[in-house]
N, C-alpha and C positions, 0 to 999 in steps of 0.2 A: 549315502555315506553319513553315519551320526558322528558329528563331531565331539570330542572330549569337552565337557563343560567344564569351566573354571570361573564362571561369572555368577555375580549376584543380580546384576542388571543388564539386559540387552535393549538397547535403542536402535529403532529401526528409522533411518531418516537423519541425514546431516546437515539439516537447514537450521534456522535460528532456534526454533524450540527444542529440537533434536540435541544440539551442541550444548545448549543451557541443560537441560535435563541431564546429560551424560555427565557435564562438569560438575553439577550440584550432586548427584548420587556418587560420585568419585570423592568429592570433598568430604562426604559423610563416611567414607571407608568402604564403599562397595566396590567390587571388583566389576568393572564395566566394559562391555562391547558394544560399540557403535557400528552400524551396518549402513553403508551408503551406496546407492547403485551408481551414481555419478563417480568420475575419476577423481574428482576433488570435492571438498565440503563447501557448503554455502554458496552454491551457485545461483539461486535465486537472491539470496541476500546481497550478493554483488551487484545485482542489478537495482536495487531499491533506491528510492531517491535520486533518480537519474545517475546512480554509482556514488552517490555521496552518503547515502544511508540515514533517512529519517528515523533514527533509533528509538525515539520515544516523544511524548508530548509532556511538556513540563508544567501542565496544569497542576495547580498545589492544592486545589480544592478536590479532595477524594470524592466527595459525592457528586460533583459535577463532572469529574472525570469518568467515573463509573457510569453515569448516566449516558455517556455518549455511546454505550453498548445496547442502547434501547430496551427491548423487553428481556434481554439476557442479564441486564444489570443485576437483578434481583438475585441471580445465581452466583455472582461474581465476588460478593464482599469479602467472604472468607479467603479467597485466592489473592486478591489485591492486598488484603492485611498481611498476608506472608511474605509477598513480593510486590512492591508498587513502583512508581515512577522514581521516587528518591533512592530505592534499592538498585534500580537499573544505573542510575548515574554512579552510585558508589560502586557497583560491580566493575563497571568499565574503568572509572577514574582510578580506582586503587590498584589496576591492572596497567597502569601507565597510558590510558587513551582519554585523555581530557575531552569534554563535551562542551558544546556551545548553544545558545537558544537563540533561534531567529524568529521571525514574524509568526503570529499564530501559535506562539510557545512551542513550535517544532525544534526538537533537538537533534542536532548532527555531531558526528566527530569534528573536533576542531581542524583536522587534517582535510576534512570534506572527502575523505576516502573511505568507501565500504569496505575496501581490502584490509582496512586497518581493525576494522570490527571483527573481521574474520580472523584475522591473525590473533588479536586478543583471545578469542573463544578457543582457538587452537591452543595457546598457551595454556589455558585453564584446562583443557582436555590433557595436555601433556604432564601438567603439574599434578593431576588426579591419576597419572599413569592409566588412562583410558585407552583400551585398544581400539584403534580405528581401522577398519576394513573398508576400503573403496571398491568400487567395480563389482560389488557383489548384489545381485539381484534376489530379492525376496520372492518367493513364490506362494506363501501362505503360512496360516499357523497350525500346529497340531494342537488339538484341544479334546479334553475329556471332562464331561461334567462341567463344573464351573471354573475350570483351571486351564490355562494354556500350558502345554507340556513341552512345547518346542517351536522353532521356526525353521520352515523348510527353504533353502536358498540354493542359488546356482553353485555354491562352495560347499554343499552338504546341509546337515541339520545342526542347528545350534540350540542348547539348553541353558536356560538360566533360570533363578528364582523368581524374577519379576521382569515384564516387558513393557516398554514404552513405545507407543506408535507416534511417530512425529513425521508422516511422510508428506504432510502439507496436502492442499486441495487440488484443484484443477486449473487455476489461473497460471498463465505462462507454462504451458506443458513442456515447451523446448527445455526447461530448465529440469525436467523429470518428474514435475507434479501431475501425472497422469491420472489421478483418481484411483490408485491402487488400494490406499487405505480404507476408501469407501467401500470398495468391493470386498474386502477382507473382513470389514466390519460387518457386512451385511452376510457374508458366508457364516460368520459366528452367531447369526441370529439378531443383530442389534438392527434397528430402524435406521434407515439414511435418507434424510431429505435430499431431493435431487439439487445439484448445485446450478445457480445461475449466476451471472457476471453482476456484481453490485457496485464496486468501484471500477468503473470503467470508462474509456475516452467514448466522445460522439463524434459520429460520422456526419459531414455536411455535404451540401450538394454544390456550394460554390468553389469552382477550381482555383480560385486566386489563393486559398488559403495555402496550396502547396509552395508558393512562393516565399511563404513565411514560416516553413517549417523549421522547427528548432528556436523560434522566437518566443521570448517569454514576456509576458506583462506582469510586472510585479504587483501592481495595483490597479484593479479595475472593478467594475460592476456588471453583472451579466443578468438580464432578465429573460424569462422564458414565457412564450406566448402560445396559446393554441388558437388558430383560425383568428389570429389579432387580438386576443383577450388574455391580458397579463395572468399568468398563473403564480409565478413565485420570482424572486431574484435572490441571487448572492453576491457577495463581495469577497476579493482576494486576488490570488496570482492566477494566472491562465497561460496554457502553453500551446501555441499553434504546432500542429503536425502535418504531415502530408495528406492525411485522410480527413482532418477536422481539427477538433480542439480537445485539450487535455489539461493537467495540472490539477491541484488539489481542489480547487473551486468547481471544476467542471466534475472531477470524479465524485465529489460529495453530493452533485446535483443528478447523478446519472438515475438513481431510483426513482425519482420523481418524474423525471424525463420519460422514463419508460412508460410511465402511466398516461403520461400526455400523449405520446405518440399513438394510443390506441384511440384517442378522442378526436384527432384531427390533425391540421398542417401545423408542425410545430416550428417556430422561429425564435432565434436568440438575438438579442440586441445587446452588443457590448459598448458600454460607457468607458471611454479611455480617460475621462476627467471627471470621476465621480464627485469630487470635493467641491465641484461648481456647477452652477447651472448653465444653460446654453448662453444667456445674456453675459454672465461673467466671462464665459469663454470666448465669446465674441470681442469682448472688450480687450482681452488679453491677446488675441490675434491682432486686434487693430493696434494696439502699442507696439507688438512686434513688428508688424509690416511698416509702421511708420519710421520705425529706427532702422530699417534696412530696404529701404524703398529701391534702391538700385541693384539689389542682389536677386539671382534666381530664385523662384518660389521654391523650387524643391530643395533648395540649400537651407533655406530660411525655416521650412517646416521641420527639417530635421532637428532643429534647436529644440522643440517643444514635444515631439513623439518620440516612442521608444526606438532605440537604433534599429535599423533595418526594416522598418516600416513605412518610412515616409512616400516612397515611390508607389507602393500598392495601395496605400490609402488614397493618395492623390488621384490614381487612375480610376478610383471608384466615384469620382465627382467628373462625369464627362464634360461637362462644361468648363473645366479647369485645364489649361496647358502647363504642366509642371515646369516647362522650360521657359515660361514667360518671367519678365521682371516683376517683382512685387507691385510696384507703382502701377502696374496695369490690371491688378487684380481689381474687379468691381466689388462693390458692395454685396450684391447679390451672390456673388461667387464666395466672398469671404463668409457670408452667413451660411452658405451651403456647406462649406468645410466644416465650420462650426458645429453644424447639424450632424455631419458625418461623425465626427470625432466624440460626439455624445451618443450616437445610435450607429454602430457598425453591424448591420443586419446579416445573419447566416440562416440558412434553411437546415434544421436538423432532420436527417433522414433515418437514422438508426443508432442504437447502441453497438460498439464494437464487440466482437465475441470473447469467448474465455481466454483466447489466445492472447487478448490485449489487456486483459482484466487485471488489475492490481489486486483485487480481493474478490472472490465469488462467495456467495453465502451456500447454505446447504451443508450437509454432512451430519454428524451423530447429534441428535436432540440433546439438550442438557439434561433433561429428564433422565435420560439413560446413563449419566454419568454423575459421580459424586463429585460437584466442584470444589469441594473442601480438599480433596486429594489428587483429583482428576482420574479417579479410579472407576473403572468399568462397574456398572452394577450387574452385569452378567457374569463376569470373570475377575475373580477376586485378585489376580496378580496381572492385571492388564490396565495400563494407563494410556489416555488418549490425550494429546495436545495439540495447541495451535489451530491450522486451518482446517483440520479435521472436525472442528467442533462447528456447531451451526450457531454461529454468532455474528451478528451484523455490526459493522463498526465503519466510522468515517476515516478517510485520509488524515494524514497530519500526525502520524506517530503512534496511533492507537492500535494498529494491526501488529506491528513488532512488539510493542509493550504488551500484548496479548500472548504473543509466543514467549517473550521472556518469563512472564508470569506463570502461564500454564505449564512452561517446561520446568521451571524452578520447583514449582509445588509438585509436580509428577516426580521428578528426581528425587526430591525430600522424602515422599511417602513410598516411593518404590525402594528406596533404599532400606527404609525403615522395615519393610515386610518380608525383604527378599532373603532367602535362604539357599545357599548353594547347593543343587542337588547332588 
C-alpha cells in the first residue's frame, strides 16, 4: 500500500541523531516524518552514561576535539563548524535543560537523567510539528538511478523529497540497533565496512570481581601487560562488572587491548592510589594504623579505600586476617597491603561482544558521503548520520556529539534540497 505523501523529509530512526535531524529539518520549515521501529523514541539514548547521558564533551579547543576522531578528523571540520559542542550546550539549555561539566570535561544534564534529554528532543519535535510514527518497521528503500523514490515499511510505502538514515549501528542490539541500516546501504550499492566493537568492556578471569559489580573507582591508573611486559597505561574512572571491568578508561583502552590479546597473556594492574608511590602509601597506612590500634582491620581499611571494596581487597592478601585488631598487623603484612593497593592484578581474557559495546566501528566509509552535508555520493536525496558512519571515537561524550552534529547537518541540508513529491 502506497501512503499518500505530504512530507519533505523522512527520517528513519528515532535515536539521538534521528531526533536531532528531524527537529532541525522541521525548524527550517520542512514537513517531516520520523519512523521508529521501537514503541518509543530514544531507547539506546536512555541507557547512555549509565542512565545519566554523557551528552557531549566540553573540550573548548576545536582542533583538539576533532582530533579525537582519529583518521576521520580531516573529514569532519565542516560538519563541526556547523554544529559543535557549544551549539549542543545552546540547543539543550535554551530548551530548559541545563548541563554540567564533570571530570575529563564530560558534560551531563544537571538532573543526571537521560530521560530529560529525550524529553527535550521530543519537545523540539513537537514544536516543529514532526509527525512521529513508532512501531513501524522499515523494510528497505525504493530507488531508481541516483535517487531514492520511497521507503517500504510494515505500514506501507512512504514517499518524501529527502531521506535521512539514522538507524544506528550494531552495539546494544536489544535497543533496536541490529545493523539494518548497513544492509540497506549495501543493497543500494554502498561499500560497508564490517562492524567490530571498539568501545567495549573487558572480560577477566578472576571471579572476585563479581563481588564488586557496580562499584566505581573515580580515580585510578591501570597498566596493561603482555607476558609481564608493560604495553601502555591509562588514568581515570573504572567500573567493576559481574564479568570484568568497564568505565570510560577501560572502554578507551579496548582497541589496544584487542591487539595485545593476540600477542600473549594480558594482565592489568590497577593502582588505587596513583598520586603517591608505594613508600608514601605505606607511610599513610602506618599513620592510620597508629591512630586506630584497637580497631578491627577491616573497619580501618574502609577509611581509605572506595566504599564497598575493603573486604574483597583484604581477601586478596592471604596472610592478613580482616577480623584482627590493627595493633596485631605485622610490618610485612602492612607492606603487602600497600603493595596490593598499588597493584590489583587482573587477567584479561577477552573483549566483550557487540551486545556489550558502547560503540562499534564499521559502516559507511566517509569517502562515500559528503561530510559537509552528510549526503550520500550515490543518491542525491539520501543522508546518513551517527553510528552508520565509519568513525572511531573515544568514550567521554564524543559519540553523542557526533550524533548531534551529523544529525543537525543532515537535517539542515535535507530540508534545503527537499521538494514535496
